[in-house]
A tleap script that builds the chain and sets N, CA, C and O, in Angstrom:
source leaprc.protein.ff14SB
mol = sequence {
  NMET LEU CYS GLN ILE PHE ARG GLY PRO ALA
  ASP HIE LYS ASN GLN VAL ILE GLN GLN PHE
  PHE GLN PRO VAL GLU ALA ARG TYR VAL ARG
  TRP ASN PRO LEU THR TRP HIE HIE ALA ILE
  ALA MET LYS VAL ASP LEU LEU GLY CYS GLY
  GLU LEU THR THR GLU SER ALA ILE LEU THR
  SER PRO THR LEU TYR GLY MET ASN ASN GLU
  CSER
}
set mol.1.N position { 95.014 138.118 116.663 }
set mol.1.CA position { 95.484 137.341 117.790 }
set mol.1.C position { 94.294 137.038 118.704 }
set mol.1.O position { 93.523 137.931 119.055 }
set mol.2.N position { 94.160 135.790 119.075 }
set mol.2.CA position { 93.076 135.340 119.929 }
set mol.2.C position { 93.591 135.221 121.359 }
set mol.2.O position { 94.616 134.585 121.604 }
set mol.3.N position { 92.880 135.830 122.294 }
set mol.3.CA position { 93.267 135.760 123.698 }
set mol.3.C position { 92.102 135.157 124.477 }
set mol.3.O position { 90.964 135.611 124.355 }
set mol.4.N position { 92.388 134.139 125.272 }
set mol.4.CA position { 91.352 133.459 126.028 }
set mol.4.C position { 91.926 133.020 127.365 }
set mol.4.O position { 93.077 132.587 127.430 }
set mol.5.N position { 91.140 133.126 128.438 }
set mol.5.CA position { 91.598 132.731 129.772 }
set mol.5.C position { 90.951 131.401 130.146 }
set mol.5.O position { 89.734 131.242 130.052 }
set mol.6.N position { 91.787 130.441 130.575 }
set mol.6.CA position { 91.332 129.118 130.999 }
set mol.6.C position { 91.606 128.958 132.486 }
set mol.6.O position { 92.673 129.338 132.968 }
set mol.7.N position { 90.647 128.398 133.213 }
set mol.7.CA position { 90.858 128.097 134.634 }
set mol.7.C position { 91.469 126.707 134.756 }
set mol.7.O position { 91.089 125.787 134.032 }
set mol.8.N position { 92.399 126.567 135.659 }
set mol.8.CA position { 93.036 125.287 135.911 }
set mol.8.C position { 92.280 124.482 136.953 }
set mol.8.O position { 91.220 124.904 137.416 }
set mol.9.N position { 92.816 123.328 137.325 }
set mol.9.CA position { 92.156 122.488 138.325 }
set mol.9.C position { 92.239 123.105 139.720 }
set mol.9.O position { 93.122 123.912 140.009 }
set mol.10.N position { 91.293 122.704 140.581 }
set mol.10.CA position { 91.273 123.202 141.962 }
set mol.10.C position { 92.225 122.411 142.854 }
set mol.10.O position { 92.579 122.878 143.936 }
set mol.11.N position { 92.645 121.221 142.421 }
set mol.11.CA position { 93.590 120.413 143.195 }
set mol.11.C position { 94.560 119.728 142.227 }
set mol.11.O position { 94.427 119.857 141.010 }
set mol.12.N position { 95.521 119.010 142.770 }
set mol.12.CA position { 96.536 118.372 141.935 }
set mol.12.C position { 96.107 116.998 141.418 }
set mol.12.O position { 96.879 116.348 140.713 }
set mol.13.N position { 94.916 116.545 141.745 }
set mol.13.CA position { 94.477 115.207 141.346 }
set mol.13.C position { 93.574 115.196 140.116 }
set mol.13.O position { 93.609 114.256 139.322 }
set mol.14.N position { 92.771 116.237 139.963 }
set mol.14.CA position { 91.769 116.248 138.891 }
set mol.14.C position { 92.264 116.964 137.645 }
set mol.14.O position { 92.997 117.950 137.721 }
set mol.15.N position { 91.856 116.460 136.526 }
set mol.15.CA position { 92.210 117.020 135.235 }
set mol.15.C position { 91.101 117.966 134.771 }
set mol.15.O position { 89.922 117.706 135.011 }
set mol.16.N position { 91.469 119.038 134.123 }
set mol.16.CA position { 90.497 119.985 133.577 }
set mol.16.C position { 90.626 119.992 132.065 }
set mol.16.O position { 91.730 120.104 131.530 }
set mol.17.N position { 89.502 119.871 131.378 }
set mol.17.CA position { 89.500 119.908 129.915 }
set mol.17.C position { 88.934 121.250 129.475 }
set mol.17.O position { 87.836 121.633 129.879 }
set mol.18.N position { 89.677 121.950 128.658 }
set mol.18.CA position { 89.263 123.255 128.137 }
set mol.18.C position { 89.228 123.180 126.616 }
set mol.18.O position { 89.937 122.382 126.002 }
set mol.19.N position { 88.395 124.020 126.022 }
set mol.19.CA position { 88.322 124.082 124.562 }
set mol.19.C position { 88.320 125.535 124.120 }
set mol.19.O position { 87.832 126.414 124.830 }
set mol.20.N position { 88.871 125.773 122.944 }
set mol.20.CA position { 88.807 127.106 122.358 }
set mol.20.C position { 87.369 127.388 121.932 }
set mol.20.O position { 86.640 126.467 121.562 }
set mol.21.N position { 86.958 128.651 121.980 }
set mol.21.CA position { 85.614 129.027 121.571 }
set mol.21.C position { 85.402 128.744 120.079 }
set mol.21.O position { 84.348 128.250 119.678 }
set mol.22.N position { 86.398 129.058 119.274 }
set mol.22.CA position { 86.338 128.846 117.830 }
set mol.22.C position { 87.593 128.093 117.415 }
set mol.22.O position { 88.601 128.141 118.120 }
set mol.23.N position { 87.550 127.396 116.279 }
set mol.23.CA position { 88.769 126.732 115.793 }
set mol.23.C position { 89.892 127.744 115.579 }
set mol.23.O position { 89.648 128.881 115.178 }
set mol.24.N position { 91.105 127.323 115.847 }
set mol.24.CA position { 92.268 128.200 115.737 }
set mol.24.C position { 93.225 127.618 114.715 }
set mol.24.O position { 93.588 126.444 114.789 }
set mol.25.N position { 93.625 128.426 113.782 }
set mol.25.CA position { 94.654 128.026 112.825 }
set mol.25.C position { 95.915 128.791 113.191 }
set mol.25.O position { 95.967 130.014 113.056 }
set mol.26.N position { 96.933 128.071 113.655 }
set mol.26.CA position { 98.133 128.740 114.144 }
set mol.26.C position { 99.353 127.859 113.940 }
set mol.26.O position { 99.264 126.632 113.909 }
set mol.27.N position { 100.465 128.501 113.804 }
set mol.27.CA position { 101.732 127.781 113.755 }
set mol.27.C position { 102.277 127.582 115.165 }
set mol.27.O position { 102.894 126.558 115.460 }
set mol.28.N position { 102.049 128.557 116.027 }
set mol.28.CA position { 102.505 128.503 117.413 }
set mol.28.C position { 101.353 128.867 118.342 }
set mol.28.O position { 100.478 129.653 117.979 }
set mol.29.N position { 101.356 128.294 119.539 }
set mol.29.CA position { 100.387 128.626 120.576 }
set mol.29.C position { 101.180 128.924 121.845 }
set mol.29.O position { 102.086 128.173 122.205 }
set mol.30.N position { 100.835 130.023 122.523 }
set mol.30.CA position { 101.566 130.422 123.725 }
set mol.30.C position { 100.625 130.427 124.922 }
set mol.30.O position { 99.500 130.921 124.842 }
set mol.31.N position { 101.100 129.871 126.034 }
set mol.31.CA position { 100.374 129.912 127.300 }
set mol.31.C position { 101.146 130.801 128.255 }
set mol.31.O position { 102.362 130.673 128.390 }
set mol.32.N position { 100.445 131.693 128.908 }
set mol.32.CA position { 101.038 132.564 129.913 }
set mol.32.C position { 100.294 132.361 131.229 }
set mol.32.O position { 99.226 132.946 131.409 }
set mol.33.N position { 100.817 131.550 132.162 }
set mol.33.CA position { 100.144 131.368 133.450 }
set mol.33.C position { 100.037 132.707 134.189 }
set mol.33.O position { 101.024 133.430 134.324 }
set mol.34.N position { 98.839 133.026 134.659 }
set mol.34.CA position { 98.609 134.299 135.345 }
set mol.34.C position { 98.730 134.166 136.856 }
set mol.34.O position { 99.257 135.059 137.518 }
set mol.35.N position { 98.241 133.049 137.409 }
set mol.35.CA position { 98.331 132.818 138.856 }
set mol.35.C position { 98.623 131.339 139.102 }
set mol.35.O position { 98.427 130.507 138.216 }
set mol.36.N position { 99.092 131.017 140.306 }
set mol.36.CA position { 99.334 129.633 140.698 }
set mol.36.C position { 99.315 129.537 142.214 }
set mol.36.O position { 99.375 130.546 142.918 }
set mol.37.N position { 99.231 128.310 142.703 }
set mol.37.CA position { 99.150 128.061 144.139 }
set mol.37.C position { 100.411 127.320 144.574 }
set mol.37.O position { 100.700 126.258 144.023 }
set mol.38.N position { 101.148 127.816 145.505 }
set mol.38.CA position { 102.423 127.285 146.022 }
set mol.38.C position { 103.513 127.353 144.953 }
set mol.38.O position { 104.325 128.278 144.984 }
set mol.39.N position { 103.559 126.439 144.037 }
set mol.39.CA position { 104.605 126.431 143.012 }
set mol.39.C position { 103.957 126.363 141.627 }
set mol.39.O position { 102.858 125.831 141.469 }
set mol.40.N position { 104.640 126.898 140.650 }
set mol.40.CA position { 104.088 126.906 139.299 }
set mol.40.C position { 104.412 125.592 138.586 }
set mol.40.O position { 105.545 125.113 138.627 }
set mol.41.N position { 103.426 125.034 137.950 }
set mol.41.CA position { 103.604 123.830 137.136 }
set mol.41.C position { 102.464 123.799 136.126 }
set mol.41.O position { 101.368 124.287 136.399 }
set mol.42.N position { 102.725 123.235 134.980 }
set mol.42.CA position { 101.694 123.204 133.954 }
set mol.42.C position { 101.929 122.023 133.025 }
set mol.42.O position { 103.055 121.763 132.601 }
set mol.43.N position { 100.860 121.317 132.717 }
set mol.43.CA position { 100.917 120.222 131.761 }
set mol.43.C position { 99.848 120.508 130.706 }
set mol.43.O position { 98.697 120.785 131.044 }
set mol.44.N position { 100.227 120.441 129.442 }
set mol.44.CA position { 99.310 120.807 128.363 }
set mol.44.C position { 99.331 119.745 127.280 }
set mol.44.O position { 100.394 119.274 126.875 }
set mol.45.N position { 98.153 119.376 126.817 }
set mol.45.CA position { 97.999 118.550 125.624 }
set mol.45.C position { 97.195 119.380 124.643 }
set mol.45.O position { 96.089 119.820 124.956 }
set mol.46.N position { 97.733 119.592 123.480 }
set mol.46.CA position { 97.037 120.353 122.451 }
set mol.46.C position { 96.692 119.394 121.322 }
set mol.46.O position { 97.574 118.860 120.650 }
set mol.47.N position { 95.410 119.185 121.125 }
set mol.47.CA position { 94.951 118.258 120.097 }
set mol.47.C position { 94.504 119.051 118.884 }
set mol.47.O position { 93.864 120.096 119.008 }
set mol.48.N position { 94.844 118.550 117.730 }
set mol.48.CA position { 94.465 119.249 116.513 }
set mol.48.C position { 94.024 118.281 115.442 }
set mol.48.O position { 93.964 117.069 115.648 }
set mol.49.N position { 93.726 118.835 114.322 }
set mol.49.CA position { 93.318 118.007 113.191 }
set mol.49.C position { 94.300 118.250 112.057 }
set mol.49.O position { 95.118 119.168 112.108 }
set mol.50.N position { 94.205 117.422 111.048 }
set mol.50.CA position { 95.088 117.567 109.896 }
set mol.50.C position { 94.799 118.842 109.130 }
set mol.50.O position { 93.768 119.486 109.328 }
set mol.51.N position { 95.710 119.190 108.264 }
set mol.51.CA position { 95.561 120.402 107.468 }
set mol.51.C position { 94.400 120.245 106.497 }
set mol.51.O position { 94.304 119.246 105.783 }
set mol.52.N position { 93.536 121.221 106.478 }
set mol.52.CA position { 92.410 121.205 105.551 }
set mol.52.C position { 92.820 121.907 104.270 }
set mol.52.O position { 93.390 122.997 104.312 }
set mol.53.N position { 92.540 121.300 103.151 }
set mol.53.CA position { 92.869 121.919 101.872 }
set mol.53.C position { 91.604 122.124 101.064 }
set mol.53.O position { 90.656 121.343 101.156 }
set mol.54.N position { 91.601 123.169 100.285 }
set mol.54.CA position { 90.451 123.466 99.445 }
set mol.54.C position { 90.800 123.313 97.970 }
set mol.54.O position { 90.021 123.702 97.100 }
set mol.55.N position { 91.952 122.755 97.693 }
set mol.55.CA position { 92.363 122.563 96.309 }
set mol.55.C position { 91.525 121.464 95.677 }
set mol.55.O position { 91.177 120.474 96.321 }
set mol.56.N position { 91.213 121.657 94.413 }
set mol.56.CA position { 90.465 120.631 93.695 }
set mol.56.C position { 91.371 120.012 92.645 }
set mol.56.O position { 92.276 120.667 92.127 }
set mol.57.N position { 91.129 118.776 92.343 }
set mol.57.CA position { 91.932 118.064 91.353 }
set mol.57.C position { 91.085 117.853 90.107 }
set mol.57.O position { 89.888 117.582 90.193 }
set mol.58.N position { 91.719 117.978 88.957 }
set mol.58.CA position { 91.042 117.726 87.690 }
set mol.58.C position { 91.494 116.361 87.201 }
set mol.58.O position { 92.681 116.146 86.957 }
set mol.59.N position { 90.563 115.451 87.060 }
set mol.59.CA position { 90.877 114.110 86.612 }
set mol.59.C position { 90.602 114.007 85.119 }
set mol.59.O position { 89.525 114.379 84.652 }
set mol.60.N position { 91.557 113.511 84.388 }
set mol.60.CA position { 91.389 113.339 82.941 }
set mol.60.C position { 91.724 111.904 82.586 }
set mol.60.O position { 92.482 111.236 83.289 }
set mol.61.N position { 91.154 111.443 81.498 }
set mol.61.CA position { 91.480 110.096 81.047 }
set mol.61.C position { 92.758 110.156 80.226 }
set mol.61.O position { 93.011 111.162 79.563 }
set mol.62.N position { 93.566 109.109 80.253 }
set mol.62.CA position { 94.825 109.113 79.501 }
set mol.62.C position { 94.541 109.079 77.998 }
set mol.62.O position { 93.596 108.430 77.549 }
set mol.63.N position { 95.354 109.771 77.247 }
set mol.63.CA position { 95.232 109.803 75.798 }
set mol.63.C position { 96.426 109.081 75.203 }
set mol.63.O position { 97.570 109.363 75.559 }
set mol.64.N position { 96.163 108.155 74.301 }
set mol.64.CA position { 97.237 107.419 73.632 }
set mol.64.C position { 97.474 108.045 72.272 }
set mol.64.O position { 96.575 108.059 71.432 }
set mol.65.N position { 98.656 108.555 72.046 }
set mol.65.CA position { 98.996 109.187 70.777 }
set mol.65.C position { 99.624 108.154 69.852 }
set mol.65.O position { 100.349 107.263 70.296 }
set mol.66.N position { 99.339 108.286 68.562 }
set mol.66.CA position { 99.938 107.400 67.580 }
set mol.66.C position { 99.189 106.083 67.433 }
set mol.66.O position { 99.652 105.191 66.723 }
set mol.67.N position { 98.068 105.947 68.075 }
set mol.67.CA position { 97.277 104.713 67.963 }
set mol.67.C position { 96.048 105.028 67.094 }
set mol.67.O position { 95.302 105.963 67.385 }
set mol.68.N position { 95.848 104.251 66.039 }
set mol.68.CA position { 94.701 104.431 65.181 }
set mol.68.C position { 93.712 103.311 65.408 }
set mol.68.O position { 94.098 102.165 65.636 }
set mol.69.N position { 92.441 103.642 65.346 }
set mol.69.CA position { 91.400 102.646 65.507 }
set mol.69.C position { 90.949 102.114 64.151 }
set mol.69.O position { 89.849 101.573 64.041 }
set mol.70.N position { 91.781 102.257 63.112 }
set mol.70.CA position { 91.410 101.809 61.771 }
set mol.70.C position { 91.627 100.316 61.638 }
set mol.70.O position { 92.611 99.781 62.150 }
set mol.71.N position { 90.713 99.635 60.953 }
set mol.71.CA position { 90.871 98.195 60.739 }
set mol.71.C position { 91.398 97.905 59.377 }
set mol.71.O position { 91.593 96.741 59.025 }
savepdb mol mol.pdb
quit
């Protein structure tokens, strides 16, 4: 389990961009706000990439059965 603390914006006008230290492979991601000013609110965009696969494909040429090359 990866635990990381992100600081939010200092005011309600500016956006803060945060990044994980290392790439994360996860099905779920949980945010737990630790502190807030006046009222709690949070907006999150989580950007990711497509699934990476390491499978390899074997390409073969089609074989025609029952065909003779005899003249």
